[in-house]
C-alpha positions as CSV (number, residue, x, y, z in Angstrom):
1,M,3.3,-19.5,5.6
2,I,1.6,-16.2,6.4
3,K,3.3,-13.1,5.0
4,L,3.8,-10.4,7.6
5,G,6.0,-7.5,6.9
6,A,6.4,-3.7,7.4
7,H,7.5,-0.5,5.8
8,Q,11.2,-0.1,6.5
9,S,13.8,2.7,6.0
10,I,16.2,2.6,3.0
11,A,18.8,4.6,4.9
12,G,22.2,3.2,3.9
13,G,20.8,1.7,0.6
14,L,17.8,-0.2,-0.5
15,H,19.4,-3.5,0.7
16,E,19.5,-2.3,4.3
17,A,15.7,-2.4,4.4
18,L,16.0,-6.2,3.9
19,N,18.2,-6.5,6.9
20,R,15.8,-4.3,8.9
21,I,12.7,-6.3,8.1
22,N,14.6,-9.6,8.8
23,S,15.7,-8.3,12.2
24,I,12.1,-7.6,13.4
25,G,10.8,-11.0,12.2
26,G,9.1,-10.0,9.0
27,N,9.2,-11.9,5.7
28,C,7.7,-9.3,3.2
29,L,8.5,-5.7,2.8
30,Q,7.5,-2.2,1.7
31,I,10.0,0.6,0.9
32,F,10.4,4.0,-0.7
33,S,12.4,3.9,-3.9
34,S,14.2,7.1,-3.0
35,S,14.1,9.7,-0.3
36,P,10.4,10.7,0.3
37,R,11.5,14.3,1.0
38,G,11.1,16.2,-2.3
39,W,10.9,15.0,-5.8
40,N,13.8,12.5,-5.8
41,F,13.4,10.2,-8.8
42,A,14.4,6.5,-8.4
43,K,17.6,5.3,-10.0
44,I,19.9,2.3,-9.3
45,D,23.1,0.8,-10.6
46,E,24.0,-2.8,-11.4
47,G,26.0,-3.1,-8.1
48,Q,23.0,-2.1,-6.0
49,V,20.7,-4.4,-8.0
50,S,23.1,-7.4,-7.4
51,K,23.5,-6.6,-3.7
52,F,19.7,-6.3,-3.2
53,L,18.8,-9.4,-5.1
54,N,21.4,-11.6,-3.4
55,L,20.3,-10.5,0.1
56,K,16.6,-10.7,-0.9
57,S,17.1,-14.4,-1.9
58,R,19.3,-15.2,1.1
59,L,16.8,-13.8,3.6
60,K,13.8,-15.0,1.7
61,I,12.0,-11.7,1.8
62,D,9.1,-11.8,-0.6
63,P,7.0,-10.1,-1.9
64,I,8.4,-6.6,-1.8
65,Y,6.5,-3.4,-2.8
66,F,7.5,0.2,-3.4
67,H,5.3,2.9,-1.7
68,A,5.1,5.9,-4.0
69,S,6.0,9.3,-2.6
70,Y,3.3,11.0,-0.5
71,L,3.7,14.0,-2.8
72,V,2.1,12.2,-5.7
73,N,-1.2,13.7,-6.9
74,L,-2.4,12.3,-10.2
75,A,-5.5,14.6,-10.2
76,D,-3.3,17.7,-10.3
77,D,-3.2,19.4,-13.7
78,S,-0.1,21.6,-13.0
79,K,3.5,21.0,-12.0
80,T,2.7,18.6,-9.2
81,G,0.7,16.3,-11.6
82,H,3.6,16.3,-14.1
83,L,6.2,15.5,-11.4
84,S,3.9,12.8,-10.0
85,K,3.9,11.0,-13.4
86,L,7.7,11.3,-13.8
87,S,8.2,10.0,-10.2
88,L,6.0,7.0,-10.7
89,I,7.4,6.2,-14.2
90,A,11.0,6.3,-12.8
91,E,10.0,4.1,-9.8
92,M,8.0,1.5,-11.7
93,N,10.7,1.2,-14.3
94,I,13.3,0.0,-11.8
95,A,10.9,-2.3,-9.9
96,P,11.2,-5.4,-12.1
97,S,15.0,-5.4,-12.0
98,L,14.8,-5.6,-8.2
99,K,12.0,-8.3,-8.3
100,I,9.8,-5.7,-6.7
101,K,6.1,-6.2,-7.6
102,G,5.2,-2.6,-8.2
103,S,4.2,0.6,-6.5
104,I,1.5,1.2,-3.9
105,I,0.0,4.6,-4.7
106,H,-2.1,7.3,-3.0
107,L,-3.9,8.7,-6.0
108,G,-4.1,12.3,-4.7
109,S,-7.0,14.8,-4.4
110,F,-9.2,17.0,-6.5
111,K,-9.1,19.6,-3.7
112,D,-12.8,20.3,-4.0
113,Q,-12.5,21.1,-7.7
114,R,-13.7,17.9,-9.2
115,S,-15.3,18.0,-12.6
116,D,-15.8,15.6,-15.5
117,I,-12.8,17.2,-17.4
118,K,-10.6,16.9,-14.3
119,Y,-11.6,13.3,-13.7
120,Q,-10.9,12.3,-17.3
121,K,-7.4,14.0,-17.1
122,F,-6.8,12.1,-13.9
123,I,-7.7,8.8,-15.6
124,S,-5.4,9.7,-18.6
125,N,-2.6,10.4,-16.2
126,I,-2.8,6.9,-14.8
127,I,-3.0,5.4,-18.3
128,E,0.1,7.4,-19.3
129,V,2.1,6.0,-16.4
130,L,1.0,2.5,-17.3
131,N,1.9,3.0,-20.9
132,K,5.5,4.2,-20.0
133,T,6.3,1.4,-17.5
134,P,7.1,-2.3,-17.8
135,K,4.2,-4.8,-18.2
136,D,5.4,-6.7,-15.0
137,A,5.3,-3.6,-12.8
138,L,2.0,-3.3,-10.9
139,F,0.1,0.0,-10.3
140,I,-1.5,-0.7,-6.9
141,I,-4.2,1.8,-5.8
142,E,-4.4,2.3,-2.0
143,N,-7.8,3.1,-0.5
144,A,-7.7,6.6,1.0
145,G,-8.8,8.6,4.0
146,N,-9.3,12.2,4.8
147,K,-11.1,13.6,1.6
148,K,-8.6,12.0,-0.8
149,I,-9.4,10.0,-4.0
150,G,-10.4,6.4,-3.3
151,Q,-12.2,6.8,0.1
152,T,-15.0,4.4,-0.9
153,L,-14.8,1.0,-2.6
154,D,-17.4,2.2,-5.2
155,E,-15.1,5.1,-6.2
156,I,-12.1,2.8,-6.5
157,S,-14.1,0.3,-8.6
158,K,-15.1,3.0,-11.0
159,I,-11.5,4.2,-11.4
160,V,-10.3,0.6,-12.0
161,K,-12.9,0.0,-14.7
162,D,-12.2,3.4,-16.4
163,V,-8.5,2.7,-16.5
164,N,-9.2,-0.8,-17.7
165,N,-5.7,-2.3,-17.3
166,P,-4.9,-5.7,-15.8
167,R,-1.8,-4.2,-14.0
168,V,-4.0,-2.1,-11.8
169,R,-4.4,-3.7,-8.4
170,L,-5.6,-2.8,-4.9
171,C,-4.1,-2.3,-1.5
172,L,-6.5,-2.1,1.4
173,D,-5.5,-0.2,4.6
174,T,-7.4,-1.3,7.7
175,C,-7.0,2.2,9.3
176,H,-8.3,4.0,6.2
177,L,-11.2,1.5,5.9
178,F,-12.1,2.0,9.5
179,S,-12.1,5.8,9.1
180,N,-14.6,5.5,6.2
181,G,-17.0,3.2,8.0
182,Y,-15.8,-0.3,6.9
183,G,-15.3,-2.7,9.8
184,F,-15.2,-6.5,10.3
185,K,-14.8,-7.5,14.0
186,N,-16.1,-11.0,13.2
187,E,-16.3,-13.4,10.3
188,G,-19.8,-12.5,9.4
189,E,-18.9,-8.8,8.9
190,L,-15.8,-9.7,7.0
191,N,-17.9,-12.1,4.7
192,K,-20.1,-9.1,3.9
193,F,-17.1,-6.9,3.1
194,I,-15.7,-9.6,0.8
195,E,-19.0,-9.9,-0.9
196,K,-19.0,-6.2,-1.5
197,L,-15.5,-6.4,-3.0
198,D,-16.6,-9.2,-5.2
199,E,-19.7,-7.3,-6.4
200,L,-17.5,-4.4,-7.4
201,E,-15.0,-6.7,-9.2
202,L,-12.3,-5.6,-6.7
203,L,-11.7,-9.0,-5.0
204,E,-9.8,-10.2,-8.1
205,K,-7.8,-7.0,-8.0
206,L,-6.7,-7.3,-4.3
207,E,-3.0,-7.6,-4.0
208,V,-1.9,-6.6,-0.5
209,W,-3.1,-5.3,2.9
210,H,-1.8,-2.5,5.0
211,I,-2.5,-3.5,8.5
212,N,-2.7,-0.6,10.9
213,D,-4.6,0.3,14.1
214,S,-6.3,3.7,14.3
215,R,-6.0,6.6,16.7
216,D,-9.5,7.9,15.7
217,P,-13.1,6.7,16.1
218,F,-14.9,4.5,13.6
219,S,-16.2,6.4,10.5
220,S,-14.6,9.6,11.7
221,G,-13.0,10.5,8.4
222,R,-9.6,10.8,10.1
223,D,-7.0,8.1,9.4
224,R,-4.0,8.4,11.8
225,H,-2.2,5.1,12.3
226,E,-1.7,3.5,15.7
227,N,0.3,0.5,16.9
228,I,-1.5,-2.9,16.7
229,G,-3.8,-3.4,19.7
230,K,-3.4,0.1,21.0
231,G,-5.9,1.9,18.9
232,T,-9.7,2.1,18.3
233,I,-10.0,-0.8,15.8
234,G,-9.5,-3.6,18.4
235,I,-7.6,-6.8,18.2
236,D,-10.6,-8.9,17.1
237,E,-10.6,-7.2,13.6
238,F,-7.0,-8.2,13.1
239,K,-7.6,-11.8,14.3
240,T,-10.6,-12.0,11.9
241,L,-8.6,-10.7,8.9
242,L,-5.4,-12.8,9.5
243,N,-7.3,-16.1,9.9
244,H,-10.1,-15.8,7.3
245,P,-9.6,-18.3,4.4
246,K,-10.2,-15.6,1.8
247,T,-7.8,-13.0,3.3
248,K,-5.1,-14.9,5.1
249,E,-3.1,-15.7,1.9
250,F,-2.4,-12.0,1.2
251,P,0.7,-10.2,2.3
252,F,0.1,-7.9,5.4
253,I,2.3,-4.8,5.7
254,I,2.5,-2.8,8.9
255,E,2.9,1.0,8.8
256,T,2.5,1.7,12.5
257,P,4.4,4.5,14.5
258,G,6.3,1.9,16.5
259,F,6.2,1.4,20.3
260,D,9.4,3.4,20.6
261,G,8.2,6.0,18.0
262,N,10.7,4.9,15.4
263,G,8.4,3.1,13.0
264,P,7.1,-0.4,12.5
265,D,8.9,-2.8,14.9
266,K,9.2,-6.3,16.3
267,K,6.5,-5.7,18.9
268,N,4.0,-4.8,16.2
269,I,4.9,-7.9,14.1
270,N,4.6,-10.1,17.3
271,A,1.2,-8.6,18.1
272,L,0.0,-9.9,14.7
273,K,1.7,-13.2,15.1
274,N,-0.2,-13.6,18.4
275,C,-3.4,-13.2,16.4
276,L,-2.8,-16.3,14.3
277,K,-4.8,-19.5,15.1
């Protein structure tokens, strides 16, 4: 069975996101661990864990991922960098108790001040987070757009090799790929993309896809999400991705604005289901 899900709100408690994804026809899920507004560190009690696990089992929602706060910047060497580490450590420490696989993370930005010293500090920050979190919590790097760390597959490959930890995995976002000049409107193009992943030793690290259309042109550097089939990527790319033997087994998570403007919805899930052969 293909795994199609979406990012859903945790308003009312983490368990309410399970009800929300079930109501729109999804069977996997992405959530924040706490409010994304400000530095709110994840914490949970036994009652919340029990309620979440029972509902997760009953609704058969799996896998589930946290999405780290958008404030996280592991390349920052001041207060933001320190808080980023604390936030990720708190989040990844509660993930296993909820049977959540780990955290999908935007790594941050050097803000045009990259240097070898800053890069080594950035790598040591990732290693510190891994050293202070459980061995069954994954650290999942998301490819980036808009001048952030991880725009290219080559850069991500170097980071993965320099961190050198089996818990580091990869989330690929179709909108971010498109903005950086990666496209696959047919099986031949996707085969070349998969070969590139394999050459860079990233195919074995691939964990999950974010599947989003784009509001912006190909290779524009801009990465604004659009609803499935309503953007510039085109439905053929989603059909190719969802049906290819080497990609169709991965979970696909939608982060679209929603046709009613209230976030990922049933219409987006159904648009992807209609792509399946």
